[in-house]
C-alpha positions as a Python dict, from the first residue, in 0.01 Angstrom:
ca = {
    (1, 'M'): (0, 0, 0),
    (2, 'T'): (142, 334, -128),
    (3, 'M'): (151, 587, 171),
    (4, 'Q'): (-125, 770, -28),
    (5, 'A'): (-324, 474, 15),
    (6, 'E'): (-223, 457, 372),
    (7, 'W'): (-341, 820, 403),
    (8, 'K'): (-675, 796, 268),
    (9, 'A'): (-709, 436, 489),
    (10, 'G'): (-670, 618, 764),
    (11, 'L'): (-861, 858, 682),
    (12, 'L'): (-1145, 673, 653),
    (13, 'T'): (-1109, 515, 987),
    (14, 'A'): (-1061, 818, 1161),
    (15, 'A'): (-1399, 965, 946),
    (16, 'N'): (-1601, 628, 1060),
    (17, 'R'): (-1516, 697, 1486),
    (18, 'L'): (-1611, 1058, 1427),
    (19, 'K'): (-1915, 1024, 1236),
    (20, 'V'): (-1867, 1202, 949),
    (21, 'D'): (-1938, 1084, 627),
    (22, 'L'): (-1659, 1121, 370),
    (23, 'T'): (-1715, 985, 9),
    (24, 'D'): (-1422, 838, -159),
    (25, 'T'): (-1387, 1113, -332),
    (26, 'Q'): (-1343, 1357, -56),
    (27, 'A'): (-1128, 1113, 120),
    (28, 'Q'): (-910, 1147, -214),
    (29, 'Q'): (-941, 1540, -182),
    (30, 'L'): (-825, 1544, 181),
    (31, 'T'): (-471, 1312, 75),
    (32, 'L'): (-448, 1542, -204),
    (33, 'Y'): (-438, 1850, 37),
    (34, 'L'): (-195, 1666, 255),
    (35, 'E'): (51, 1597, -31),
    (36, 'Q'): (32, 1963, -150),
    (37, 'L'): (74, 2084, 229),
    (38, 'Q'): (402, 1843, 283),
    (39, 'R'): (520, 2023, -85),
    (40, 'W'): (514, 2364, -9),
    (41, 'N'): (585, 2306, 328),
    (42, 'R'): (968, 2174, 237),
    (43, 'T'): (987, 2529, 87),
    (44, 'Y'): (725, 2809, 256),
    (45, 'N'): (712, 2650, 611),
    (46, 'L'): (358, 2640, 669),
    (47, 'T'): (341, 2447, 942),
    (48, 'A'): (597, 2340, 1230),
    (49, 'I'): (507, 1991, 1184),
    (50, 'R'): (714, 1796, 944),
    (51, 'D'): (638, 1440, 966),
    (52, 'P'): (310, 1378, 740),
    (53, 'E'): (197, 1081, 993),
    (54, 'Q'): (207, 1378, 1211),
    (55, 'M'): (31, 1596, 974),
    (56, 'L'): (-248, 1359, 893),
    (57, 'V'): (-376, 1316, 1291),
    (58, 'Q'): (-249, 1658, 1423),
    (59, 'H'): (-386, 1871, 1101),
    (60, 'L'): (-665, 1658, 932),
    (61, 'F'): (-739, 1437, 1200),
    (62, 'D'): (-816, 1711, 1436),
    (63, 'S'): (-1015, 1935, 1196),
    (64, 'L'): (-1231, 1633, 1117),
    (65, 'S'): (-1292, 1600, 1468),
    (66, 'V'): (-1532, 1956, 1479),
    (67, 'I'): (-1754, 1835, 1160),
    (68, 'D'): (-2028, 1663, 1350),
    (69, 'P'): (-2064, 1880, 1624),
    (70, 'L'): (-2070, 2171, 1388),
    (71, 'G'): (-2298, 2033, 1123),
    (72, 'T'): (-2573, 1982, 1432),
    (73, 'T'): (-2561, 2356, 1463),
    (74, 'L'): (-2467, 2528, 1111),
    (75, 'Y'): (-2786, 2395, 892),
    (76, 'K'): (-2982, 2540, 1147),
    (77, 'N'): (-3062, 2946, 1037),
    (78, 'T'): (-3013, 2897, 664),
    (79, 'V'): (-3023, 2660, 420),
    (80, 'S'): (-2697, 2794, 249),
    (81, 'P'): (-2426, 2879, 537),
    (82, 'T'): (-2153, 3058, 585),
    (83, 'I'): (-1829, 2988, 779),
    (84, 'L'): (-1574, 3201, 855),
    (85, 'D'): (-1199, 3066, 956),
    (86, 'V'): (-996, 3338, 1132),
    (87, 'G'): (-603, 3304, 1162),
    (88, 'S'): (-656, 3002, 930),
    (89, 'G'): (-243, 2925, 881),
    (90, 'A'): (-255, 2635, 558),
    (91, 'G'): (-636, 2591, 583),
    (92, 'L'): (-691, 2447, 914),
    (93, 'P'): (-986, 2383, 969),
    (94, 'G'): (-1121, 2584, 647),
    (95, 'V'): (-976, 2336, 406),
    (96, 'V'): (-1109, 2018, 606),
    (97, 'L'): (-1468, 2210, 616),
    (98, 'A'): (-1470, 2295, 265),
    (99, 'I'): (-1411, 1979, 154),
    (100, 'A'): (-1669, 1803, 382),
    (101, 'W'): (-1933, 2034, 312),
    (102, 'P'): (-1925, 2146, -74),
    (103, 'D'): (-2259, 2321, -62),
    (104, 'V'): (-2115, 2561, 260),
    (105, 'T'): (-1932, 2888, 200),
    (106, 'V'): (-1579, 2884, 376),
    (107, 'H'): (-1346, 3166, 410),
    (108, 'C'): (-992, 3174, 561),
    (109, 'V'): (-820, 3433, 670),
    (110, 'D'): (-487, 3475, 790),
    (111, 'T'): (-234, 3797, 780),
    (112, 'V'): (32, 3578, 622),
    (113, 'E'): (67, 3611, 255),
    (114, 'K'): (257, 3264, 147),
    (115, 'K'): (-64, 3071, 338),
    (116, 'A'): (-362, 3257, 171),
    (117, 'T'): (-202, 3201, -196),
    (118, 'F'): (-152, 2826, -57),
    (119, 'I'): (-502, 2766, 36),
    (120, 'R'): (-613, 2946, -302),
    (121, 'Y'): (-369, 2726, -538),
    (122, 'V'): (-556, 2422, -329),
    (123, 'S'): (-903, 2567, -419),
    (124, 'G'): (-814, 2554, -752),
    (125, 'V'): (-653, 2211, -733),
    (126, 'L'): (-873, 2051, -549),
    (127, 'G'): (-1193, 2243, -748),
    (128, 'L'): (-1301, 2366, -432),
    (129, 'S'): (-1522, 2642, -552),
    (130, 'N'): (-1699, 2721, -203),
    (131, 'L'): (-1346, 2784, -65),
    (132, 'H'): (-1202, 3147, -64),
    (133, 'A'): (-877, 3284, 145),
    (134, 'H'): (-835, 3657, 239),
    (135, 'H'): (-476, 3803, 311),
    (136, 'A'): (-575, 4023, 571),
    (137, 'R'): (-611, 4096, 907),
    (138, 'I'): (-969, 4010, 1059),
    (139, 'E'): (-1052, 4316, 1218),
    (140, 'A'): (-953, 4485, 859),
    (141, 'L'): (-1202, 4301, 670),
    (142, 'P'): (-1615, 4410, 582),
    (143, 'D'): (-1840, 4184, 804),
    (144, 'F'): (-1907, 3862, 645),
    (145, 'E'): (-2201, 3804, 836),
    (146, 'A'): (-2104, 3452, 949),
    (147, 'D'): (-2310, 3136, 1085),
    (148, 'I'): (-2022, 3019, 1218),
    (149, 'V'): (-1675, 3214, 1300),
    (150, 'I'): (-1420, 2934, 1404),
    (151, 'S'): (-1044, 2932, 1525),
    (152, 'R'): (-776, 2683, 1580),
    (153, 'A'): (-507, 2845, 1823),
    (154, 'F'): (-523, 3128, 1663),
    (155, 'A'): (-545, 3362, 2040),
    (156, 'S'): (-698, 3407, 2344),
    (157, 'L'): (-1079, 3419, 2362),
    (158, 'L'): (-1113, 3742, 2464),
    (159, 'D'): (-930, 3846, 2167),
    (160, 'F'): (-1077, 3647, 1941),
    (161, 'A'): (-1417, 3774, 2036),
    (162, 'T'): (-1277, 4105, 2014),
    (163, 'L'): (-1124, 4110, 1690),
    (164, 'A'): (-1366, 3861, 1472),
    (165, 'G'): (-1707, 3865, 1711),
    (166, 'R'): (-1841, 4148, 1489),
    (167, 'H'): (-1810, 3885, 1148),
    (168, 'V'): (-2098, 3645, 1322),
    (169, 'R'): (-2438, 3711, 1208),
    (170, 'D'): (-2763, 3736, 1427),
    (171, 'H'): (-2790, 3358, 1629),
    (172, 'G'): (-2464, 3304, 1507),
    (173, 'W'): (-2163, 3156, 1689),
    (174, 'L'): (-1805, 3194, 1791),
    (175, 'V'): (-1633, 2872, 1767),
    (176, 'A'): (-1258, 2798, 1901),
    (177, 'M'): (-1035, 2490, 1912),
    (178, 'K'): (-878, 2473, 2217),
    (179, 'G'): (-647, 2214, 2384),
    (180, 'R'): (-748, 2173, 2766),
    (181, 'T'): (-1044, 2371, 2886),
    (182, 'P'): (-878, 2733, 2948),
    (183, 'N'): (-1053, 2834, 3258),
    (184, 'E'): (-858, 3177, 3256),
    (185, 'E'): (-955, 3289, 2920),
    (186, 'I'): (-1313, 3226, 2990),
    (187, 'E'): (-1307, 3442, 3323),
    (188, 'S'): (-1142, 3760, 3124),
    (189, 'L'): (-1380, 3646, 2832),
    (190, 'E'): (-1685, 3657, 3038),
    (191, 'A'): (-1518, 3992, 3275),
    (192, 'Q'): (-1410, 4183, 2995),
    (193, 'S'): (-1668, 4152, 2678),
    (194, 'T'): (-2061, 4056, 2622),
    (195, 'W'): (-1968, 3767, 2502),
    (196, 'R'): (-2029, 3427, 2686),
    (197, 'V'): (-1892, 3067, 2686),
    (198, 'N'): (-2255, 2876, 2589),
    (199, 'N'): (-2069, 2519, 2588),
    (200, 'V'): (-1747, 2304, 2653),
    (201, 'M'): (-1738, 2039, 2436),
    (202, 'P'): (-1493, 1799, 2452),
    (203, 'L'): (-1317, 1600, 2162),
    (204, 'E'): (-1145, 1284, 2091),
    (205, 'V'): (-953, 1315, 1846),
    (206, 'P'): (-821, 970, 1691),
    (207, 'E'): (-459, 867, 1757),
    (208, 'L'): (-392, 1169, 1916),
    (209, 'E'): (-291, 1156, 2321),
    (210, 'A'): (-406, 1520, 2406),
    (211, 'Q'): (-646, 1691, 2541),
    (212, 'R'): (-912, 1863, 2286),
    (213, 'C'): (-1232, 2106, 2337),
    (214, 'L'): (-1463, 2299, 2168),
    (215, 'I'): (-1555, 2615, 2339),
    (216, 'W'): (-1956, 2759, 2186),
    (217, 'M'): (-1959, 3126, 2265),
    (218, 'N'): (-2264, 3388, 2189),
    (219, 'E'): (-2330, 3731, 2228),
    (220, 'Q'): (-2580, 3839, 2507),
    (221, 'G'): (-2895, 3870, 2376),
    (222, 'T'): (-2810, 3728, 2023),
    (223, 'V'): (-2928, 3356, 2070),
}
């Protein structure tokens, strides 16, 4: 079995554990994304993780772990949802979400030009017409009116809400991917802003021996 075939098999196994229904085509797209991330990373240093097996687990499996939790909320308010990925880096979790949900518009924002360029390249190579990349500071962009604004290791909860909160539509959510439950960050957020933590959802990432959670936040009076 080739390495690519092993990655694809691993992706399908992990997706099954995570209750994510990946088609064969989607698994192939994720495999190609991993190949491109490896290739670009050798020149442009898009991620500190170099080992492809670690990339598979720490980037792709980690991003896949939010699909089932997000999906239960995403389609409640609209039939054509929009997700904004803030501080997307090499497109995590934005690219993975765009592959999993072809009918969802995904915007990835990052301040590093080479990372936004990589996401645009991936969008073209994989035929992801629903995936868009923006090289900009999130506070400088017009409101996206997104159903979900998500970040993965972008900033503290307070900074995330302060910088990106205005991009959440009415009845939408700020969602932060974190490791351990950030109790001090939650206290600072609720003491210094109108945003409140609605739920701290534990995540189980296949083959990853580390704590992960999903922090759901809404602004007072909007949900």
